[in-house]
N, C-alpha and C positions, 0 to 999 in steps of 0.2 A: 474550511476554507469557504464551503458552502452555508456551513452553519451559521458562520456570519453574516454573509449578506443575506439570508433567509430572515435572521433577527434583528438586521436593518430595513426590511421590505417591511416585515410583523410593526415594528416598531412604530415605522411612520403611519402603520394602520390603527394599528392603537391610540395613540393620540386622534387622527382625525375620526374615527368613532366617538372616541370622547367626545369633542368637542361639539361634533354633529350631534350629539346625544343630549346637551344641554337644550338647544332648541326650543323641544318640546316641553321640559323643563320648565321653563322661564316663561314660555306659554301658558301655561298651567297654573304656574306663580301668579301671572300679572294676568287671568283670565277675566278680570274686573275694569282693567284699560283697555284689553283686547277689541271689548264688544262684540258685536254681531260679526263671524269672520265664518267664510265658505269651508268645506271640508277639504279642500284642494290645497290650501293654507299651512295646513297641518306638514304638507311634503313640500311644499313652495320654497316655505321658510328656511328650513335643512336645504334643501337646495340651493338658494341663493345666496345663502350663506357662509357655502360649501368653499368659495373663493380662500375668505377670512383663517376657515378653518384648517386648510389646504397651508397657508402658508404659516400662522403658529404652530403645525404640527412641523412643516420645515424648519424653523430653527432651532425646535428642539432635537430634532431627529441630526441635524449636522453635529452637533456637540458629540450627541453619542457615533454619528461617523468618525472623527477623528477619536476617540477613545478606542474603536473599535478598530482603525488602523493601528495604534500604540499599542493594542493585545497582540499584534503579527511580531512584535517583538520583545517581550516583556513577559512574564506571570499572568499567564491567559483569568487565572484565578484571584489573582489582585485587580484585574479589569473587572469584571462583571460584577466584585463588592462597587468597586465605584462606579458602576453604572446601575448601580440599584439605589446607591445612595442617591445619587446625582438625578434620577428618577420620581426617588420618593419626595425630593426638595419640590419638582417640577409638580405632582402633581399635588402637593400639600399648596402650594402658591397657587396653579389653576382657582381647587377648590375654596379657597377661602375669596377668590378674586371672584366665582363665578357665585358663593352662598352669600358674598356679600355684597355685591350688585342687585339679586333679587332682593336681599330684604331690603336695602334702600330707595331700589327703585319707584314702590309707589310711594312715599317721599319727594323723593328728589327729579323724575320723570325723567332722568336720563343714566347711559351711563358713567360709572365712578371713571376720571382722566386723570390727568399728573398733578390736578389740584387735590389731592385726595392723599397724599403724598404731605402735603401742606398740613391738612386736617391731622396725622398720625403725628405728626412734632406735636405733638400737644394731647398722648392717649386719655388721659382725664375726661378732656372733651367727646373724647369720639366714646369711650365706654357711656355717657352720657346719654347719647343718641337713639339709645334703647333700653328698651325695660330689662332687668336681669335671665325673665325666665326667657325674655327672646333672645338674647346671648348664651345662655346654657340649651333654648331649641338648636340654634346654630350650631355648636359644636357638636353634641349629639348628630348631624346632621351630617358634618365633615367626616366621625369619625365612621358615618355607617356609611357613608359614601366613598371615601379612601381605601375602606376595608373590602370591599364590592371591585373598587378598579384594578386594586392591586391583587387579589383574585384573581381577574379576570385577566390582567397581564403578565401573572407566573404562569394558570395555565395555561394560557396563550403561545408566550414568549420564550421559546428552548433554546437559550445560548449554550452549547455545548464546549465543555470550556477543555478547548483541545488547544496542543500545542505544534509549531507549527519550528523543525528543524531545519528544514533544508530551504538556503537563503532564497534559491530561487522563488519559492513558491511564498517565501514572504513578501519580497518586493511585486510579484505578481500579487499576492490579496492585498496589499496595501495601498497598491493600482487602480484595483476594481475599486475599492472600497474609496479613494479620495475620491475616481469619476462621478462613483452614485453619490455624494454626498454632493459633490461640487452639481449636480445637474436639482437636487433641490434648490440651488439659485433661481429655478424657472417659479414654481409654486411660490417661495418666499418674496417674488418682483412681482408675479402673476403678470409677465407681459417677458417682450424683449424688446418692446417697443418706448418710447420717451415716456411714457406711461407706466406707474406704478401702484403696487398694493395699496387702496384705500379702503375707509370704511365704505364708501357711497356705492363701491361695487357688489352691494348686498343690499341697497337700496334698489326694490321691482314694484311696488302696489303703491297707489295713493294715498291706503293706509299706510298712517307713518309709526303706527306699532306694529307693525308687520315689519317694515323695516328694522326699527328696534330691535326687534325680536331675532334678525337675522343675522344682527351682526355681534361677532365674537367680540365677549368686555375685553380678554385679555389683549388679542388685537388692537381694542379702543385704549386701552393706558397705554400702550408700548408707541402707537401713533402720534398722540397727544404728547407724549416724552421728545418725538421730534421734533416738535410744532415751533416757530416760532407762535405765541401768544397774539399777538400784539402786531405782527405783519400787514402792513396794511394793503399790501398786492391781493391779500386773500379775499376782500371784500370790494376790489374797484372795478366799480360796474361800468364808471363812465370818466369822463377826464375831470378833473379836480376842479376848473373852475364851473362847471353844470352842475356838480353836488353842492358848490357852495351857493350856488345862485337859486338851487332850488330849496336848499335848506332858508337861505335867509330869505327868499319869498314866503316861507310861511311862520316867522319870524312875525312879530307886534311891532309895529310901526310908531307906534308915542311913545314907549317904554316908559308910560308912569301910568300909574292906576285911574279907573275912571270914577271909583270913590274912596276915599277914604274912610276905613272902618276904626281905625287906633286914635283914642283920643288921646297919643303921648307920640312926640318922634322918638322918643329915647326910653321903652318902659324897659324892666324886667325880664328878658326872656329865659322862658323855661321850655325846652323840647323834649316831650317823649318820641321815643321810637321803639314803637312795642314789636317783640315778637310774635311773628305770623299771625297780625288781627285782621283777618280778611274781611270785606264787606261782606260775604255770605252769610256769617258767622253773628251778624248783628244784634240777633236777637240774646244773646248773650250776653251785651254788651249796652245793661239799661244805664251805668254811670255816665259811658260815653253818649249814651243818645239824648241826656240829661244836658251833657255840657254841648253838644251838638245845638241844643236848643236853646239855649243859654248862650251861644258865641257863633262865630262863622262858618256854616257848614258849608265844606266842599264833596258833595251827593256821589262826585262823577271823577273819582282819581285812580288813576292806576301805577299800581308799582311798577320801576319800571325794571326789574329783575326778579330773581328766584332764589336769593339766601342771602344771609347776613352783612358777610364782608360786600357783598358787591350792594348789600341795602344800603347798608352805613355811608359811602363812597357817593350813593346815591343819594342821599339825605343830606350829609353834610359840603360836598362839593360840587353839585347839582349836576353831578355828569351822569347820564346813562348807562354809560360800561359797554362790555362788550361780549359776544355770542360765545367764545373762545377763552374766554378767563377774567380772572379776579384781579383788576387793576388793584386794590391791594396786596395781593402777594409779591405786586413786583415794587418793592419802595422805590426802587430809581423811578418808574412813571409814575405814582400815587401822589410823590413829590412834586410834578409837574404843575397838578390841577389845584387852581385856586377852591380856598373853604372859603364857604363865610362866616367861620370864627377870627378870618383875619381879618377879614372886612372890619366886625363886631369891635375886635382887639384892636383897630387901627382908632376905630372911638371910643377906647378908653375904657371898654366892658373887661369884667374880673371873667376868665373860662374858667367852666369844671366840667367835668364829664365825670358821669355817675354808671358803675357798671359792676353786677355781683359775682361774673366771673372772671376767665383770665384775660389782661387786656392783651397779652400775647399773643394770644389766639388769631391764625392768617394775618401776623403781622398789624393787626392793627396800633398798635402801642406807636407803631414808628409812624403811621397814616394821621393818629389823633393828634402828636407833637407836631410836625410840618403844620399840622394847624390852628397852632397856637395853644391849643389843651396841655400847657405844662403842669396845672393840675388834677389829677385824674384822680378817684376813689375805684379799686377793684377789691376783689377777693379776699387780697394780703391786707387789707387794711379791716378786716372784720374778725372777729374771735373765731377759730376754731368751730364752736358750739350754735356760730351763728352761720355756716355752710352746710346747711345741712340735708338741701338738695343735689340733685348729683352735676348741673350746672355752675352751682355755686351756691351764691348769697340769696333764697327767695324775693320773689318781689317785693311783700310786707312789709321786709323785712332792710329790704335796700330803699326804695320809697320812706318809708316813715326816715331813715338814716336824713335821707334828700331834702325832705322837706324841712327839717330842724335845719340843716348848714343853711339852705337858700334864706331860710328866717332870717338868720343870723350876720350872713353875708349880706343880706340886701343893703342897708343902712350904710353901709360903706362906700359902696360904688355901685357905679351900674352893673348888673350880671347876667351870663347867657350860659344856663346850666341845664346841659345835655343828660336824659337818663335814660341808657338801654336795659329792658327788660330781657330775661329767660326763661320763667317757668313756662310763659305757655309753646316753650319748646319740644320736642318730644325728649320725654315719652311722657310728657303731659302727668308727670305725679305731682298730684296738686291734693291741696285738703276743701277738695269741691265735688259737691254730686248730684248737683240738681240737672243733669243733660246726662240722655244715656250711652253719649257718645263724650270719647274724652277730650277730644281737642275743645269741644266745649266747653267742658268744666275747668280746662286751663285758662282758656278765655276770659269765662267768666270768672275766675282767681283774680287775673290779675287788672280785669276790669275794678273789681272792687278795690285792689290797690291803689289803683290810680283816682278813683272817686275818695276816697281817705284822703289821700295826698293832697288834691283838691281843696277838701274839708277842712284841711290845715292851713294851708296859703289863704283861704281866703278869709281867718283873725288875723291875719297880719297887714301891719300900717303900711307895707307897702302892693297890695293886694291888687289898687285903681292906680297903679301903676304897673302891673305887671299882663304878659298878655302869656299863654298857657299853647303852646303850640304840641296837638298829638295827631300822628298817623303811622304808619307799621314799615317794619321794615322788608319786608316780601310781605305775600299772599298764602297763602295754603292749599292744597288740592281736594277742599270738602265745598259741599260735600263729596264721598268717598266717589271717586272711579273719573273723576275730573283730567286730564293729564295736562302735561304741562305745559304745553302749549296754549292751551285754552283761552280766550281775555276773562272768561267767571273766574277764575284762578287770580289774577294780578289786580283784583276791583281792591280797595283798599279807601279808610277813612281819611279825610281831612280834615282836622277841626283847631278855629283860633278861638279862643275864649281867652276867660279873665276881666279882669277891674276893668284894664284899660282897654277893652272891646265896647263901643259906642252901642250898638243894636245887633238882637240879635237877627241872623238871615241864612239864608240858605240858598248856595249857590250853584246851580245843575251845570257848570260850561264845564267843557270835557277835557280834561289835563291828565298830567302825570306827575308822581311824587318827586320828581325834583323841582316843579316847579313853584314850590314852595317860597324857596330863598328867593328870586326877586319879587313873591309877591308879597313877603316881609319885606324885604328891604326897600322895595319901591314907598309901604308904609311909613317906612322911615325917613321918609325924602333922600335913600342914598341909592349910588349907581349899582347896577347889574350887570353890566356889560360884559363883562368878563364873562358870567356863566354865558356859554355859547348856546344851550341844547335847551337852558329850560327859558320860561314864558312867565309873563303875571298874570294869576288867571284871572283878575280884575278888570283887566285892561281889553275892553271888547274890540279893538281896532286892532283883529289879528284872525288867524285858522284857526277853531281849536281843532285841538287832535293830543290825544296820546302816542307815547310808544314806549315798546318793552321786550327785551330780547330773554331769549330760555338756548338752552344748549344749540347749538349750531342754527338759531331760526331768528327772527325776530316780525316783530307784529306792527303796523300802524292803523289807526285806529282814527276816522272822523265821524261826526252826527250821523252822516250817510252810509258810511262804510267801513267795511273791517278786512284788512288786509295780511295774511300771516306767510310768512314767507321761509321754507325748507332751506335755510344757504347749505347745506349738503347738497341737493338736487337745483337749486335756485328756481322752483317751483310756488304756485299758492299750495298750502298745505288746505285752505278751505276752499277751493274755487267753485265747488259743489251746493255752499250756502253762503257765498259771497260774490260780488263785480270783482272784488281784487282789482280796484280800480288806483289803486293808486302806489302798485308796483314799484312805478319809475323816484319816487318822493321818500320811501320803506326806503330803495336801494339806497338814496345818496344820501341820507341820514345818517344809516348805517356805517355807510363810506365815511363818512365826515369826519365819525366816532373814531374810527382807528386812524386816518390821517393825522387827526387832531394828537393823537400819544408821540 
């Protein structure tokens, strides 16, 4: 009986050490993002992350506790084999989460949450996120870590297979093991008060990266599964009427542009949503620079989010999205949002969406259909020989197809065409080698495809009645080392060009990605009041600002101040660098976003 008790305690300690050991691994792997830290943080990070490690270890050990109780009554050898099998599964899953977390963190800037299961529903796209050698490296690392930890487990955890013949001893052993298993409830929950274990327990520093390093990635996924992503109470900072008043006060008063830069009220509209086109990569966009000089260039715009599923919602629905989940992944929520496609369809526009990848990735199809895009082109519409990239059809093939198709459609009716690129997504495998950084090469490649597309459209008789809008779905952490909350990561270009643009100009008004919608609609003398979070960038009677969110955080920018809020601690992240004088407005916008869903 003592052997079972020793095994139970040892099993718990094994998992606590396993998870604690991952903290230095994470810190080493993400050393570029950590920046300058004190030597004491190498000890403080595991220490402050210990409550979450104790909690996850308790859940895993509770399963073994039940099996040990069963072993008092049945063949102990069989139970030992079952325990080994269960432990192997636990170890494999934990290592997959940890290695995947470390590999994706430099690009995502956050620990995986429940959204990862939506991405796993389309494994082709998941595999396309990294080059083959990185996946091979991950497999080798997994095998090495699994072998090492399994060897440690075998050497340190000795479960003597002993049968208990006495019924009294069986009952005694069962009761003791049940009590020990029940005691695991304390580390699971974290306390005996109303407060339960949460990722915020690991936060201890004003350096957000150290807080994230202390978070157990397995706990993070499990916690996200139990959350109501769009629970408005999570972001309730003030009475609803007060938040509504604050948001209303920063909206435009006139509801119309100061000047009209389009020569036509009903032009053909071509919208490019370019993957990861961050303003920091401007040097790799000579064609977009050319188009900016020929049209209206909004050079002070920020993306509202950080991934394509969120970015597409921001662009087409003028909805900034939330800091704790993707609206597109929940059709019941996304279908409530007004979209610019619906507005233009009511004006007898012919709508069509072009994408070289899988339109079912992250529930995009349902969102597009709701927005009026019955006509959609996706990877399935191209021969297998054209699907040469990991994500699907390369941009030069997709853009060429779209250009020809748009030219054919234009004479018959007014058209609204949306083109979503994909070649500038990781792993940046493109036929362009002008720069040392692979990201810049991918941007340069897609930029060349954009230039060729516009040159083709210029030969069309409908060019003088066409406006081409170009913006990004989100930014990118370039240069290397930019953290996921930094404003520089969210700066994107926004360009209106085409034959329907009266004259070239540069507009330096501060704005957000979503603002392109009312900006265009007002140029067309159409109402945009239903897009309550967006504003016309040419309306001078308003408060210039930009807003974006990142995982568990949000930012409000004005011409004089930037306020970056960590939603877990509800404190400014950048208080040392900024006055953070607009915390209340930042909170009000975030609250109203969740109250609107």
